[in-house]
N, C-alpha and C positions, 0 to 999 in steps of 0.2 A: 591602194596607195603604194606608190613606189618609194623606196628609201633612196635618199641621195647619199652617195658614198664619195668620200674624198679620194682623190687619186694621188695624194702626196706620197704614199708608200711606193706606188709604181714609179713616180717621178724620181724620188730620192733613192730608190734602190740602185740606180745606176750612177749615182753621183761620183763615186770613186773612178768610174770609167770615163767620165766626161772631162776630167782634168787633163790638161795637155801633158804629154810625155816629156821626158828630158830631151829627147831628140827634137821634138817640136819647139820647145823653148829655146834650144840652141839655134835652130833655124831662124826663129824670130829675132834672136839676138844678132845673128849674122846679117839679117836684112834690115836691122834698125837704122843704119845710116841712109839707106834708100828710102825708107819710110819717112824719116825726118826731113830729107831733102825734098820729097814730094809734098810734104806738109808746107814747107817753106815756099815752094813754087805755087801751091794753091793759095797761100796767104798773099803772095805778091799779086796774083790774079784777082783775088777778092777785093783788094784795095782799089782796083781800077774799075770795078763793076759799075759804079754809079757816077763815074766822071770820065772825062777824056784823059787818057794816060799822059803824064808829063814825061820829059826826058829822064828824070830821076826814076819814075815808075818803070819806064822801058829798060833802064839799066838794071833795076832791081829784078825784073822778070828775066832778063838775059842771064844775069849772074845766078839766079836760082835755077834756071834751066841748065846751065853749065854744071852746077853742083849736083843736080839730080842725075845728069848724064854721067858725070864722073863717079858718082856713088854706084850707079848700075855697072859701069865698066869695072870698078874695083871689086864688086860682088861676083861678077862673071869671070874675071881674070885675076885671081888672087896672087899670081906669080909676078905681077908687074912690080918692078923695083927690087926683086929678089935676084941676087947675084949667084949664078950657078957655078959650081966648080968646073974647071976645064979651060978657062980663059978665052973661050970663043965668044965674041961679042957681035 
């Protein structure tokens, strides 16, 4: 007869190492506007899955797409809107 052994000790032994680091949490926080904009875009598309999109639905999708794109641009180019010293524009 073989004994059945739980693997909880093996699984929970690394529990401290499975938590996200401070750097990973900061990265998630920086990407949160992009994530939320993508969720909004998905919601706009989900509404139109079972029906023909109306003009209002099309506007909602376009608006959500623009917000998602703007959030990505802001994430990739954090210097937009920052005025640098030197006066060259």
